[in-house]
N, C-alpha and C positions, 0 to 999 in steps of 0.2 A: 793602549790609552783610549779614553773617551774624549773625542775632539769634535767640537761644533764649528761649523762653517757658517758665518753670518754674511750672506750675500753670495749667491751662486752665479756671479758674473764670470768673466774670463779667468781672473786670478783666483777667485774662490773655488771655481770648478777645478782648475789645475791643482790647487793644493788638496782639495778634498778627494779628488779621484785617485791621486797617488797615495794618499794616506789610507784610504779605504782599500785600495788594491793590495796594500801591504798587510792587510789583515786587522786593522784597527777599527774600532766602532766609531763611525762618523755619522753625525747628525747635521742636517742642513736647515737653517731658518730662512725661509723664502716665502714668497707670496705670488698670487696670480698665476700666470701661465708657467712661470718658472717652477713654482711649487707643484703644479699638476704634472709637469713633465718629469721633474726629478723624482716625485713619488712613484711614477709609473716606470720610468726607465733608468733611474739612478743617475749618477754622474758619468759623463762620457768625455774622454780626453784623447785627442789624436796626438800621438807622440812617436817620433822617429818612424813614421810610416805605419804604425800600428794603432788600433783602437783599444783603449783601456776602458772597460765598463765596470762600474762599481755600484752595487746596491747600497743605499743609505737610508736612514730614517729622515723623514722630511715633514715639516709642519710650519704653519705660520704663527704658532703659539709656542713661546719658549717653555711654557709650563709642560707641554707634551714631551719635551726633550730632556728636561731635568739637569742637575748639576754635572759639569764636565771637568775633565782634567785640564783642558785648555780650550779657549774660545778664540778662533781666528776670525778677525773682523776684516772683511774685504768689500766694504761698501764705500761709496763716495763720502768725503768728509762732511758735505752738507746734509747727507742723509742720516748721519750718525746722531745729529742733534735730536731728531725725533725718535730715533730707534733706541738710543742708549738706555732709556728708562724701562724698556721692555725686556732687557737682557738679564735682569736679576735672577730669574729661575735657573739660568745656566751657570750662575756663579756661586761656588761654594767658598769656604775660607781658604782653600789652597788652589783655587782655579787660576791658571795663568791667562791673562787677557792680552792678546797679541793683535794690535791693529796693523794690518798689512796694507797701508795706505800711502799715497804720495803726499809730499809736502810736510809742513810743520804741524805735528799733532797737538792736541789740546794740552798735553802734559809737559810740553817741551820746556817751559819756563817755571815750572812749579817747584823745583828743588833748590831755590835760592836761599841765601843767608847761611851763616856758619863758616867756620875757618876753612873747611874742606869743600865748600861749594864751588862748582865751576862757573857760577854766575856772579856778575858784578852788582847785583841788586837783589832785593827781597823777592820771595815767590811772587810770580806775576801771572795771573790767569790771562789767557789770550782771548779777549772778548771778540776778536774777529773770527775766531774758530768756534768758541763756546760762549755765546753772548750772555746767557743767563747762568752759566756754570752747571748746566744740565748734565753734560757728559762727565765732568769731574765728580759730581755728586753720585752718579750712577756706577762709575767704574773706578774702584779704589786704586790710588796710585801705587800702593805697595803690591798690587797684583799685576800691574802692567809690565809688559815686555816690549821694548822698542824693537822695531823690525824695519828692514829695508829689503825690498824685492828687486833683484836684478834679473828680470826675465821679460821676454816679449811673448805675450799670449793673446790670441784673438778669440772672439766668440763666433761659433757657428750656429748658435741658437740657444734656447733656454737649457741650462745644464750641460752644454756641449762646448768644450774649449779646444782650441788648436794651438799647440805649443810651437813657437817659431824659433826662439833662440833664448839662451841664458837659462840658468838653473840655480842661481845663487840666492841664498837668504842670509842676511846678516842679522843676528839677534843680540840683544844686550839689555841688561837692567838699566833703567833710565839714569840713575845716579849712583851707580856702584858696581861692584863685580857680580858676575853670575853666581847665583846660589844653586844648591843641588837640584831644585825643581826645574830651573831653567836648563841646567846641564842635561837633565834627563830628557826634557823636551827636545833639546838640540840633538841628542843621540837618536831619539825616536825618528825625528825628521830626516836625519842622515840615513838611517836604515830604510826610509821610504824612497830614497833616491835623490834627495835634494843635496846640493852642495852647501853645507852649513858653515858659517863663520861666527864665532862668538867674539863680540867686541866689548872692550872695557870702556869705550867711549862711543856708545851708539848714537848719541846726539850729533857727534861729528860726522858719522856715517850718513845720518839723515840729512845733515846740512850739505854734505858733499853732493849727494844725489840731487838735492834741490838746486844747488849751484849749477848743475848741468842741465836741468830741464825747466827752470823757472822762466827762461827766455823763449826757448824753442816752442814750448807748448802754447803760450798765449799769442805770440807773434804769428804762429801758423794758424791759430784760430781766427784772428780778425783779418788776416791777409789771404787765407786759403792756400798759402804756399807750403810746399814741402821743405824739409830742412836744408836740402842742398841749395835751393833757390834763396833761402834766407841768408845763408852764409856766402853765397856768390855775390850778393849785393854789398858793395863796400860800405855804403852808409849804414845799412841795417846791421851788417856784421860788426861795424864799429860800435853801434848802439848796444848790441848784445854784449860785447866786451865791457862796455861802461857799466851796464847793470851788474855784470858779474863782479866787477871791482867793488861796487857798492856792497854787494852781498858778502864779499870777502872781508870788507871792513867790519861788517856786523859780526860775522863769524869770529873774527879776531877778538872781539870783546866778550864773547859768550862761551869761550872754551871750545870753539869749533874751527880752529885755524885751518886754512887751506894753503898749501905751499905750491901747488901746481899752477902753471900759467893758464890764463883763460884761452890763449891761442891753442895750447896743447889739448885742452878739453874739447874745444870746438873741432879740432882735427879728428878726434875720436868720433864725434857726431857726424862729421863729413863722410866717414867710412860707411855710414848707414845708407848713403845715397839719397834717392828720392823718397824719403821716409815721411809717412803721414803720422803725426803725433796723435796721442790719445785724445787730446783736447780738440784737435781738428776733426777727429772721428766723432766726438761728442756733438760738435756743431752740425756735422752732416746728418746725425741721427736725431737732432733736436733735443738732446739731453742737457740738463743744467750743467753749467761749467764750474769746475772746481777752482775758483779764483782765490778764495780766502786762504786755503792752505798753502798755495803756491806764492801768492803775492801780498795779500792783506796782512797775514801774520808776520812775515819779515818786515814789512813797513811798520807794523805796530811795535815790534821790538826796537827798530831803529829810532822811532820817535821817543820811546822810553829811555833810550841811551843817549839821545841828543845827537844822533848821527844823521847828517843831511844825505838824502837819497833822491836827487831830482830825476834821475833816469828811471829808477824803480817807481817813483811816483807817477811819471808819465805812462809807463807801461801798465801800471795798475789801472789808471784812469781810462786809458784807451780800451783795455780789455773789458773793463766793467761796463763802459758805455756801449761797446759793441754787443755785449751779452744782453744788456737791458733792452736794447732796441729790438732784440729778437726773442725776448721772453725767456732767456736762458739764465737770468740772474735777477734776484729780487730788486724792486725799485727802492725799497726801504730796508 
């Protein structure tokens, strides 16, 4: 298959290196130092004590790479707003668009209305994620594949990733069963060594992952604490569970029910020990924080449904204010 990786950070490099090493034609859309390094050295992945090196095509112009069978998007959600309009040369009539991103994607509430809709309201663009509808206009919904990444991957430099744990990708059509093109992509990725699960309710899988990380990430960011310290504080731990209950109530209304107890999910997080979340690492590196996909979008959905979320409101406000005072989130 011809597969393009948009964003050669840790996750994009992990995906692209394994796919290229399996013999597929991989192209990388990147810029700056990352582009120069990938063009010279290819993608490099440290996996199970070995170094996987894979030559790829690389450019900062989608026109140079051409139409693909699949486009795997592994950039931060706030970066996709500016980037989406540049991806058209990669997208043909049968290209699958796979955003491998955390949080609530722009398409999450676009399949409403109709007798078989999982949503209790008409199609709802998420302005917190896609303010002007730029992403939705550039990336056709009928080509989009929902994706959830369950893997821990770090960056050792431009185009160089270090796999730490996890190897699971959940894929699914946003509002229906997997078609033959998605099944073929799933088979290809499985042959590349990923653990692939096809879901008939990818929205629920996305919401479940959000339920587990929408608290740890932001709280760690503005406190500087690792996950074990967050959970060890009885007051903060109680606040985490309160936010999770509000998110559960939202999920119940949008076809993303969660039956697990918050305490049980936190017990899984506790097993990670003194874990530094990705958002805390972004703070340390001075990178913009991904607040909207994790917090603002769930709040926007709650407001539309008339669900009160005082704890989620407080978490969003505190995280946003922290980020703004450090130039890591826009003031307007």
